[in-house]
VOGU-3710 file (C-alpha; in Angstrom, 3 decimals, decimal comma):
1> misssehped> 12,271/-69,555/-60,713  10,797/-67,036/-62,404  7,521/-65,448/-60,855  4,487/-65,623/-63,335  4,465/-61,283/-63,112  7,604/-61,600/-65,222  6,427/-63,193/-68,621  4,724/-60,138/-69,869  1,470/-61,159/-71,039  0,326/-61,659/-74,803
11> prttsselpg> 0,821/-58,950/-77,005  -1,827/-60,158/-79,258  -4,298/-59,362/-76,310  -4,995/-55,582/-75,608  -7,066/-54,061/-72,467  -9,947/-53,185/-75,369  -10,749/-56,732/-75,793  -11,570/-57,398/-72,220  -15,375/-57,213/-71,159  -15,626/-54,159/-68,851
21> ipdsgpkphv> -11,634/-53,133/-68,930  -10,788/-49,816/-69,982  -8,511/-49,441/-72,878  -6,820/-46,220/-72,282  -3,733/-47,095/-74,292  0,246/-46,851/-74,098  0,937/-44,394/-71,819  4,752/-43,917/-71,808  5,780/-42,148/-68,401  9,370/-41,627/-69,321
31> tadstvaaes> 11,753/-39,779/-66,558  14,667/-38,482/-68,658  17,591/-39,094/-66,087  16,419/-42,696/-65,266  15,106/-44,225/-68,134  16,442/-45,131/-72,115  13,609/-44,442/-74,708  10,932/-46,538/-75,336  11,169/-50,080/-76,242  10,492/-50,835/-80,159
41> spwltwates> 7,551/-52,744/-79,210  4,775/-49,683/-78,382  2,691/-52,268/-76,136  5,606/-52,337/-73,247  5,994/-48,913/-72,517  5,287/-48,259/-69,121  7,716/-47,173/-66,614  8,494/-50,789/-65,096  9,224/-51,941/-68,539  11,613/-48,803/-69,072
51> rnrrtldidq> 15,213/-49,754/-69,452  17,122/-47,654/-65,876  19,873/-45,688/-66,737  21,345/-46,394/-63,259  21,892/-49,344/-64,019  23,247/-49,734/-67,170  26,413/-51,367/-66,462  25,352/-53,515/-63,705  26,216/-57,210/-65,575  30,035/-55,435/-65,557
61> ldaagvvsei> 30,269/-54,936/-61,807  31,623/-57,749/-59,584  29,617/-58,858/-56,228  29,322/-55,611/-54,085  28,670/-53,458/-57,012  25,645/-55,326/-58,156  24,071/-55,283/-54,895  24,936/-51,493/-54,296  23,065/-50,728/-57,336  20,469/-52,444/-56,653
71> laedarvaaa> 20,209/-51,721/-52,756  20,383/-47,841/-54,271  16,821/-48,331/-56,025  15,268/-50,060/-53,643  16,126/-47,161/-51,022  13,792/-44,864/-53,716  10,534/-47,344/-52,666  9,559/-45,649/-49,546  10,033/-42,270/-51,018  7,367/-43,236/-53,581
81> vqactaqigr> 5,052/-45,520/-51,011  4,554/-42,386/-48,731  4,015/-39,941/-51,355  0,843/-42,161/-51,488  -0,059/-41,835/-47,509  -3,645/-39,844/-48,681  -4,696/-42,814/-50,984  -3,695/-45,531/-48,605  -5,767/-43,961/-45,504  -8,505/-43,847/-48,098
91> vvdlvvaals> -8,463/-48,036/-48,407  -7,906/-47,961/-45,207  -11,286/-46,686/-44,239  -12,322/-48,878/-46,737  -11,144/-52,060/-45,352  -12,435/-51,246/-41,831  -15,458/-50,049/-43,128  -16,303/-54,091/-44,997  -15,031/-55,659/-41,971  -16,887/-53,616/-39,492
101> aggsvhyvga> -20,099/-54,386/-41,864  -19,563/-57,894/-41,627  -17,807/-57,886/-45,071  -14,377/-59,754/-46,538  -11,931/-58,160/-47,743  -10,386/-59,903/-51,637  -7,387/-59,624/-52,883  -6,894/-60,360/-56,142  -3,359/-60,608/-58,270  -1,300/-62,320/-60,357
111> gtsgrlgvld> 2,230/-63,698/-60,174  4,202/-61,563/-57,593  1,331/-59,119/-57,349  -0,521/-62,084/-55,945  2,016/-63,976/-53,525  2,145/-60,622/-51,963  -1,666/-60,336/-51,423  -1,884/-64,081/-50,367  0,847/-63,421/-47,840  -0,537/-60,774/-46,564
121> avellptygi> -4,227/-62,074/-46,026  -2,290/-65,089/-44,055  -0,092/-63,590/-42,255  -3,467/-61,523/-40,650  -4,661/-64,729/-38,815  -2,028/-65,466/-35,790  -1,172/-61,848/-35,821  -4,436/-60,389/-34,727  -6,901/-62,835/-34,568  -9,252/-62,723/-37,714
131> rpdqvighma> -11,051/-65,261/-38,968  -9,889/-66,905/-42,204  -12,533/-65,498/-44,355  -12,688/-61,619/-43,200  -8,970/-60,997/-45,925  -8,858/-63,394/-48,545  -6,129/-63,783/-51,036  -6,991/-64,845/-54,446  -4,346/-65,477/-56,901  -4,085/-66,221/-60,080
141> ggerafvrav> -3,856/-70,198/-61,244  -4,684/-70,574/-57,416  -2,641/-72,641/-54,353  -0,730/-74,693/-56,971  0,723/-71,101/-58,596  1,658/-69,910/-55,139  4,997/-71,831/-56,180  5,181/-72,649/-59,632  4,067/-70,000/-62,312  0,737/-71,143/-63,894
151> egaedspelg> 0,991/-70,083/-68,032  -1,921/-67,724/-69,058  -3,842/-68,132/-65,457  -3,280/-64,015/-65,370  -4,575/-63,184/-69,480  -8,238/-64,557/-68,483  -10,424/-61,847/-67,025  -12,988/-64,457/-66,603  -11,195/-66,082/-63,955  -10,355/-62,733/-62,081
161> aaelaqagph> -14,852/-62,079/-62,417  -15,228/-66,005/-61,235  -13,007/-65,294/-57,859  -16,375/-63,043/-56,714  -18,820/-65,399/-57,534  -19,627/-65,729/-53,311  -18,791/-61,990/-52,472  -21,041/-60,713/-50,214  -23,016/-57,139/-50,670  -20,236/-55,362/-48,375
171> dlvigiaasg> -16,925/-56,924/-49,695  -14,396/-55,175/-50,688  -11,960/-55,784/-53,505  -8,214/-54,570/-53,911  -6,802/-55,394/-56,909  -2,897/-55,717/-56,977  -1,296/-55,670/-60,266  2,423/-53,992/-61,011  1,449/-53,434/-64,509  -1,777/-52,002/-63,495
181> rtpyvggala> -3,562/-53,401/-66,302  -3,487/-57,762/-65,413  -6,267/-59,286/-67,341  -6,939/-61,577/-64,381  -6,922/-58,221/-61,678  -9,366/-56,762/-64,264  -11,597/-59,164/-64,894  -12,488/-58,725/-60,848  -12,371/-55,115/-60,514  -14,808/-54,923/-63,647
191> earrcglpta> -17,110/-57,607/-61,517  -16,903/-55,874/-58,303  -18,211/-53,210/-59,969  -20,912/-54,657/-61,875  -21,963/-56,101/-58,200  -21,955/-52,420/-56,575  -19,021/-53,336/-54,478  -16,370/-50,888/-53,240  -12,257/-51,644/-55,499  -9,071/-50,218/-54,906
201> listnpnapl> -5,955/-50,665/-57,169  -2,408/-51,218/-56,503  -0,068/-50,540/-59,257  3,704/-49,035/-59,787  2,350/-47,926/-62,800  1,323/-44,329/-62,913  -0,956/-44,339/-65,778  -2,349/-47,510/-64,891  -5,752/-48,185/-67,504  -7,724/-50,305/-64,550
211> adladvsilp> -7,341/-47,067/-62,162  -10,537/-46,700/-64,266  -12,028/-49,443/-62,544  -10,888/-48,283/-58,860  -12,885/-46,413/-56,257  -9,267/-45,145/-54,845  -5,726/-46,147/-56,630  -2,814/-46,566/-55,529  0,145/-45,553/-57,288  3,404/-45,579/-55,788
221> dtgpeavtgs> 6,068/-44,534/-59,365  8,969/-46,761/-58,492  9,883/-46,370/-62,114  12,464/-49,074/-63,868  13,746/-51,879/-62,112  17,162/-52,673/-61,966  16,846/-55,325/-64,289  14,207/-54,559/-66,745  10,913/-55,639/-66,193  11,683/-57,681/-63,284
231> trmksgtaqk> 8,582/-56,700/-61,077  9,178/-58,266/-57,754  11,980/-55,981/-57,154  11,139/-52,360/-56,596  7,568/-52,897/-57,816  7,360/-55,865/-55,569  8,727/-54,269/-52,580  6,571/-51,277/-52,961  3,094/-53,355/-52,901  4,034/-55,417/-49,756
241> mtlnaistaa> 4,698/-51,930/-48,047  1,069/-50,408/-49,203  -0,117/-53,780/-48,314  1,207/-53,484/-44,666  0,013/-50,116/-44,192  -3,361/-51,056/-45,353  -3,716/-54,098/-42,916  -1,670/-53,496/-40,607  -3,768/-49,452/-40,024  -6,801/-51,540/-40,423
251> mirlgktwsn> -6,009/-53,798/-37,653  -5,198/-51,268/-35,289  -8,081/-49,210/-36,408  -10,734/-52,011/-35,835  -9,192/-52,040/-32,030  -6,956/-55,173/-32,416  -3,862/-53,528/-30,534  -3,564/-51,817/-27,549  -0,732/-48,881/-27,623  1,639/-50,895/-30,286
261> lmidvvatne> 1,206/-54,159/-28,497  -0,933/-56,783/-30,315  -3,523/-57,952/-28,062  -5,766/-60,611/-30,535  -2,833/-62,597/-31,235  -2,905/-66,007/-31,689  -0,563/-68,557/-29,984  0,267/-70,772/-32,992  3,559/-71,651/-31,759  6,126/-71,142/-28,767
271> klrvrmvriv> 7,190/-67,731/-29,873  4,040/-66,425/-29,742  2,861/-68,062/-26,978  6,378/-66,460/-25,172  5,268/-63,237/-27,174  1,618/-63,312/-25,561  3,280/-63,184/-21,915  5,545/-60,200/-22,628  3,023/-58,520/-23,854  0,746/-58,564/-20,433
281> eqatgadagp> 3,784/-57,367/-18,929  4,989/-54,652/-21,418  1,083/-53,187/-21,268  0,537/-53,979/-17,462  4,322/-53,533/-15,705  3,770/-57,201/-14,165  6,227/-59,694/-13,322  6,579/-62,621/-16,027  4,932/-64,778/-13,709  1,580/-63,222/-12,630
291> araaleaadg> 1,664/-62,122/-16,891  1,317/-66,079/-17,201  -1,362/-66,777/-14,547  -3,781/-63,939/-16,095  -3,384/-65,535/-19,584  -3,764/-68,655/-18,479  -7,156/-68,048/-16,481  -8,165/-66,029/-19,411  -7,966/-68,718/-21,766  -4,762/-67,120/-23,926
301> rvrvaivala> -7,326/-63,850/-24,361  -4,386/-61,023/-24,499  -6,715/-58,030/-23,995  -8,787/-59,875/-21,188  -5,206/-60,692/-19,010  -4,588/-56,893/-19,409  -7,715/-55,732/-18,390  -7,709/-57,936/-14,911  -3,978/-57,036/-14,299  -4,519/-53,771/-14,743
311> agvdvaeaea> -7,542/-52,940/-13,040  -7,314/-55,521/-10,217  -9,944/-57,714/-10,959  -10,658/-61,507/-11,599  -10,585/-62,806/-15,360  -14,725/-62,870/-14,494  -15,131/-58,975/-13,905  -12,461/-58,326/-16,996  -15,016/-60,126/-19,441  -17,927/-58,041/-18,375
321> aleetppsae> -15,922/-55,180/-18,592  -15,031/-56,027/-22,083  -18,415/-57,141/-23,148  -19,780/-53,779/-22,310  -16,295/-52,289/-24,418  -16,153/-54,130/-27,601  -14,035/-52,877/-30,028  -15,277/-49,989/-32,335  -13,509/-47,696/-35,265  -15,612/-45,068/-33,648
331> ragdpsgvrt> -14,443/-44,894/-30,140  -12,165/-41,800/-30,674  -8,840/-42,346/-28,890  -10,053/-46,159/-28,004  -10,909/-48,560/-30,809  -9,905/-51,692/-28,786  -12,263/-50,436/-25,680  -9,223/-51,878/-23,175  -8,814/-48,878/-21,729  -12,678/-48,061/-21,189
341> aidrarsasg> -12,403/-51,546/-20,226  -10,081/-50,720/-17,656  -11,881/-47,452/-16,171  -14,844/-49,269/-15,516  -13,762/-52,400/-14,352  -11,691/-50,415/-11,716  -15,370/-48,162/-10,624  -16,832/-51,666/-10,505  -15,167/-53,349/-7,953  -13,985/-50,005/-6,001
351> gsgttggavd> -10,461/-50,408/-6,401  -7,786/-48,751/-8,268  -5,393/-52,031/-9,173  -2,076/-51,772/-7,868  0,732/-49,885/-10,197  3,782/-52,068/-11,205  5,699/-49,844/-13,315  3,528/-50,048/-16,229  3,740/-48,752/-19,829  1,852/-45,534/-20,177
361> sgsaggaagt> 0,059/-45,464/-23,554  -1,065/-42,257/-23,015  -4,368/-42,276/-21,701  -6,923/-44,312/-18,595  -5,388/-47,656/-18,033  -1,489/-47,521/-18,728  -1,142/-48,593/-14,445  -0,569/-52,056/-13,790  -2,337/-54,289/-11,079  -1,428/-57,769/-9,570
371> gstggvapag> -4,876/-58,298/-8,497  -6,352/-62,002/-8,715  -7,128/-63,134/-11,744  -9,309/-66,176/-10,550  -8,289/-69,577/-10,864  -5,846/-70,672/-13,381  -6,886/-72,372/-16,416  -5,506/-74,242/-19,242  -3,371/-71,805/-21,925  -6,029/-71,548/-24,942
381> gvaptgddsg> -6,122/-69,244/-27,945  -4,361/-71,748/-29,811  -4,632/-72,414/-33,638  -3,405/-74,812/-35,897  -0,487/-72,762/-37,776  1,551/-70,046/-37,231  3,068/-67,305/-38,869  6,335/-69,099/-39,253  4,627/-72,076/-40,438  5,050/-71,636/-44,416
391> svreigrdqr> 1,580/-72,889/-44,988  -1,205/-70,946/-46,828  -4,308/-71,161/-45,104  -6,341/-69,192/-47,422  -5,575/-68,350/-51,068  -8,829/-68,460/-52,611  -10,782/-70,837/-54,951  -8,290/-73,049/-56,988  -9,018/-72,341/-60,528  -8,620/-75,418/-62,709
//
């Protein structure tokens, strides 16, 4: 199946005909050592639609040769994304601000770009315990387009604008478009601008016309694809890396990790239940038995179990300490509040916990304790779907 992002938009439609979408005209980005001269059509002139000199012979190679050329192109992607570190960091700050204010983050894309946005949004739920309405993936054509291309959906700026009908005053809109000119994405960004919402764009076209509608543009220059125009390849990889960096960094800044351990994970399957026990072990140095008992007493809440064990207090005392130090990106060195809660719980109980070879996170709370965890309660923190289930919990409103 060919994803809808690989079908070029109708050349009869230009950005100048789209409401609120700037028309910057064709701006070819040609690198002498990697691209063939622009095609006869002046419309498909951006980098990802250029032919790649390095892969002109790709159809003449055996399987290993084809794979070698594809992977050689992929190896260029990380550097292109890393060159955008500053812009990615600015978008992370926008995400943190939106979610801290009670707003939502909207990913808007079509074809491969839209699917990647949906994927990132869905995976945040079990990994970091966020609500489905906090990060929402909108895809041209709605849910059915995730598995089958919906013809023409990406060509409508009106459909993109309609996705934001319920947007709130603190929301953030992030457009994802390999070409940087997809009308559906442009419609959403234009509507966000009209509503006074902050906007960002992720595109692998360094001359993306839609950048004019974004407060921050992330434009990794991945160059021409191994197969001309197949933007599910390097372009898709760059978009996935960028989304990973944005969402993961935002979750860390919002206090969803302690050191490099996820502490708001939701046990949606057996693998994650085992991982939760291991996280408590790694954070506190406790053995599996005490770690599992602490989790059960804490109703599956990893951060509560960590504070209880590390401070040597019961679950009620751990909960009280955490309530005094809720997660906050403004708390330097301890956005999760767990380190501060451990110190407070220890001080309140007059103890120091029992060290058990815990991982040292670099500041307070690195030592483990095996103190009382209170009574053992049924394990909780279980959600109906998991990060391996393949289900799509939030795609955005279906377009009909």
